N, C-alpha and C positions, 0 to 999 in steps of 0.2 A: 727645506733649508739649504739645499745645495746651491741654488742660485745666489742666495744671500752670502753663503760662504765664498763663492767665486768672486762676488763683488768685494768682499772684505779682503780677499787675497790680492785682487787687483789694486785696491787702495794701498795695501802694504808694499806692493812691488813698484808702484809709480815713482816714489822717491829714488829707489835703487836704479831703475831704468833711466831716469833723468840724469842721475849722477854718472852712470855708465856712459851715456851719450856724451856728456860734457867731458869726461875723462878721455874718451876716445878722440875727440876733437883736439883736446889739449896736447896729446902725445903725437898728433898728426900734423897740426898746423905749424908751418915754418916760423910763424911769428911768435910762437910760444916757446919759452925756454925748455919746457918739458920734452919738446920734440927732439932734443939733442942729448938726452940721457941715454945710457946704454940700454938696449932692448926696447927702445921707444916704439919701434914698428910692431913688435910682438904685443906690447901692452895695448897699443891702439887697436890692433886687430882683435885681441881678446875682449876688450871692453865693447867694441862695436858688436861682436857676436853676442855678448851678454845682453846688450841693449835690445838687439833684434829678437832674442829669445823671450824677453820679458815685456816688451812694449805692447800697447794696444794697437790693433790694426783697424782703422776706420774704413768706411766704404770708399774705394778709389773712384776717381773720375774716369770717364771714357777718354777724355783728352784727345779727341779726334777733331782737329781744327782745320785740316786741309788734306787733300790727296793730290797725287800727281797723275793726271790722265792725259794721254797723248801728248806728253811733253809740257802740259799746262798745269799750273797750280790752281786747284779748285777749292775755294774756301768752303768750310762746313760749319753750319750753325745747328746746335742741338736745341730742339724745340719740344716742349711738353704739349701734346695734342689733347690728351684726356688725362685727368687726374682723379683716381678713385682711392678709397681708403687704403687698399692693399696693393695698388699697382698704378704706375704711370705708363701711358703710351707715349713713347718718345719718337721723334722723327729727326733724322740727320739730313737737314736741308742743304743741298748743294747749290752753289751760285757760280755764275760765269758772266763776263762782260761781253764776249763775242756772241753775236746773234745765232750763228751756226751752232756754236757749242751749247747755247741755251736750248735750241730746238732739239739737239741730240739728247741732252739730259732729260728733257721733258718727255721724249718718246720712249725712254728706257723702262723696262719692267719694274713693277712695284713689289717689294718683298716685305712681308711681316715676319720678323724673327721672334719666335716664342722662346724666351730664355727660361732656363730651369728655375724652379722654386724648390731648391733642395739643399740649401745651406750656404751656397756662395751667391754673391751679387751678380747681376746681369753683366757687369763689366768683365766677367770671365770670358765673355764672347766679344771682347774688343777686337781681336784679330779677325773674327768672323765678320763683324760689321765693317771694319776698315777694308777688307778684301771685297765684300759685296758692293761697297760704294763705288768701285771702279766701273760697274756696269748696271747698277740698279738704284732706284729710289728705296731707301731703307727706313723701316720702322722697327722698334723693338719694345718688348714688354719689360718694364723695369719694376721688379717686385720690391715691396717695402719690407723693412725689418719689423716683424710683428710686435716687438717690444716698444716700437715708436708709434703704434696705432692705438689711440685711446679706446678703452673698453666700451664706451658708448657707441662706437662705430660698429658694434656687433661682431658675431663670429664670422669665420671664413672657412668654408668647406670645399672639398674637391669639386662639388657641383657648382660652387660660386666661381671657381677657376674656369670651368667650362663656359659659364655665362659671360665672364669677362672677355674671353677669347671671341665669342660670338659677337659681342658688342663692338669689339675692335675691328673685326672683319667687316661688319656692316658699316661702320663709320668710314673706313678706308674705301670700301666698295669691293665686293667679292668678285665682280665680273672682270676686274683688271688686276687681280691680286694673286700672288704666289706666296704660300705660307711655308716657312721653314721652322721645324721644331727640333730642339736639341736635347736629347736625354729624356728626363722626366716628363716634359710636356707633350711628348708624342702621344701619350694616352689621352689626356684631356683634349688635345687638339683634334685627334681622330674622332673623339666623342662629339665635339662641338660641330665639326663639319658633317658628321653622320646625322645629327639631329636636324641641322639645317636642310640637308638633302631630303630627309624624311618628310619635312614640312613643305617641301616644294620651293624653298628659298634658293636664290642664287648661291653657288658655292665657288670657292677659289678655282683658278685655272689649274694650279698644281698644288700638291702638298708633298714636301720633302721631310722625311723622318730620319733622324740621325742618332744612332746608338741609344735607343729607348726600349723600355720594358713592355712592349705590346703584349707579349706572352712570356712572362718571367719564368715559366717552367722549362723553356728551352735553354740548354747549356747554362744551367744556373751557376751564378758566381757566389762568392762569399757573402756579398750583399744580399742576394736572393735567399741564400741558405739561412742567414740570421732571421730574416722576416718570416720564413716558413717554419723554422724550428721553435720560435718563441710564440706564445699565445698573444692574442690581442690585448688581454688584460695585463700581461707582463709589460708590454710597451706603455699601456696607460698608467701603470703603477710605478714604473721605473725610469722613464725618460721624459715625463711631462712635469713641468715646474711652473711656478707663478712668477710673473715679472715683478721685481721689487719696486720700491717706491721712488727710486731716483730716475725712472723712465716714464714717458707719457703713457705707455701701455700698462701702468701699474694695475695688478690684479688679473691681467690676461693670462690664460694658460697657454704655454708654448712648449715646443721642443727647442731647447736653447741651442744657439749656434756653437757655443763652446763644446757641447757634447758631440755635435755633429763633427766639429773639427777634430776632436779627440779620436773619433771613429775613422776619419780620413787618415790620420797619422798612423793609427794602429794597423791599418791595412798594409803599410810598407814602412815600418819604423827604421829598418836598416838603410833604406834608400834616403830617407830624410836626414838621418844621422850623417851619412856619407856626404850629402849635399852641403850640410853646415860645415863639415870639416873641410870640404873643397873650397867653400867660401872663405874660411879662415886662411887657407893656404894661398888663395888668390890675393888676399890682402897683404900677406907677407911678401909675395912676389911683386906686388905693385900692379897686378893685372886688373886694372879698373874695369875693363869691358866685361870680364867674367863676373867680377864682384857685382857690377850693376845689374847684370842679367839675373843673378841670384836675388838681389833686392827686389827687382820688379816682379819676379815670379812669386816670391813669398809675400810681398805686399798684397797681391791678389789672392793667393791661396789661403793666407791666414785671416783675411777679412771675411767674416761669416755673419749670417743673420739668423734671427729666431724665426721659426715657423709657427703659425697658429696651430694649436693642438688639434683642433677639429680636422684641419686639412691634412696634417701629418698622419693622424690615426685613420682617416678615410683612405689615404693612399696605401697604408700598410694593409688594411683589410681588403679593399676593392682590387688593388693592383697586384699585391704580392702574396696574398693569402687565399682570396676567393677567385681571382682571375676572371672577374666578371666581364671585362671587355672581350677577352679571348673566348669565353664560353657563351657569349651572347645573352647574359643575364643582368646586365647593368641597366638600371632604370634611373632616370633623372626627372623628378617632378612628374612621375607617372608615365613618362615616355621611354620606351625601350631604345637603347642605343643600337642602331642597325647600320654598321659599316657597309653592308651589301646594298644599301640604298644610294650610295655615292656612285654616280655614273659619269658626270661631266668634269670631274677633277682627276687629272693625271697623278700618278703615284710614283715617287722615287724614294727608295729606302737605301740607307748607307750604314755600313757597319765596319768596325775595326777588327782585324783578325786577332789582335791581342787585347781586346777590350776586357778589362777585369771588373767593370761595373755592370754593363749590359752585355751578356754573352752573345756569341754569334747565333743568329736565328731568331733572337727575341724581337728585333725590329722587322726582320723579313716576314714575320708572321702576319703583318698587315696585308700582305698579298693574298693570304688565304681568307682573310675576313672581307676584303673589298672585292667581292665576286662580281659586282655590277660594273666595275671598271674594265674596259676591254684590255686584253692582254698586251696589245701594242701601245697602250698608254701606261703600262707598268714597267718600271725599271728598278734594278738592284745593283749595288756595287759594294764589294768587300775590299777594303783597303789593306793590302798586305803589310805585315810588320808594323801595324798601326794600333796604338792603344786608344783608350777612351778619349783623352784630351786631344790626341793627335788628329781626330777626324774633324775637329772644328778650329784648331789652332796650331800654328807652326808650319814648318816647311812642307810636310806632306799635304796638309790642308790647302795651302796656297798653290802648290805645283801639280798635285795629282787629283785631289778631290774637287776643289773649286772649279776647275775647267769643265769637269763633267756636269756639275750642278748648273753652271752658267749656260752650257749648251742645252741642257734639259729644259731650263726655264725659257730660253730663247726659242727653242723649237715649238713649245706649246703656246708661247706668246704669239708667235707668227701664225700658227695654225688657227687659233681662235680668231685672230684678226681677219684671216682669209675667209673664214666661214661667215663673218658678219658683213663682208663687203657685198654691195648690191650686184646682182648679175645683170649684165647688159643684154637687152633684147636683140 
């Protein structure tokens, strides 16, 4: 009944939030007589804060329409390449009029960004994508909200996630591909590439793993501790609910996004309270830049999605309770996941020193598992004074982490090309 109660609460709040939005504009718009009453600025700021605390947050757009490269504006078109029930493979196609620019864009490395399926939408990686587009052709996994997937489309397990990644890699072409996984997908991406290597298939040139729980036993965080302290049945009985009738996925069992969001906020309640207070103060000062930065962050942060129950519970058990990847006991359709079989794919792991989601060492554990990769093709970087979101978004990502990632991809892109060039007699 929790999901139904949440929907009932939303229905009750909608008129209030709509009224708060209208009131805020009435006290702020110079054309309105209410803008000239004493305390109008405070009233407008208070009503806008009330509106933002109570409103529904829909999935944001990537909103990447162009980039500036070498002084030129490069238009970007977002394309859906593959559409599956639980995920779309998107490409950000770059265009140029100049023939030299076209040739340069065509010759740049191809990157598949594997976005997390852990509560937020893939647009959380907007800054990651926009930065990568400076030097790469970029694809990204865009995961669907499970409440929007009809029940007849079947269940979605962690094994299905692995199969999706393999299909996308094959479609793009593994020989010319660099795979970047952020947070949660580091585990299924490593599994996908491991299985492809074990079968003798082509594997990507590089795989970069950022802030993910390859071995969640290392430097456990509060997220890891919760998963380890509670039993599988506790999660099954306390956080799984049925999608109500007002969504296409009616009847589907999910881990609701609103519960995930509550967990996010509960990790740092003081920080969020202070952020909202600062937003209110920015509105009083008329500091529109700070206020808009707050809006943009929380428009993304508060937009959450439901996860299929099978996938969520698989992740709890396989990744955070039984550590099957790290222990070498994970089987998918009867095949053992063997990272040691990967030989032709270079590895780069990136961690944040202050990461409170995936602790230091959890991602680096991939080096101990991928024993078939030569040491000179393994790289690791720990970003100092950097939290979880900072390793893929923000100033440190753009100025410190991205240049190292770009150089790593370019190095192995060139190496592979040289090895394939014919040797003259």
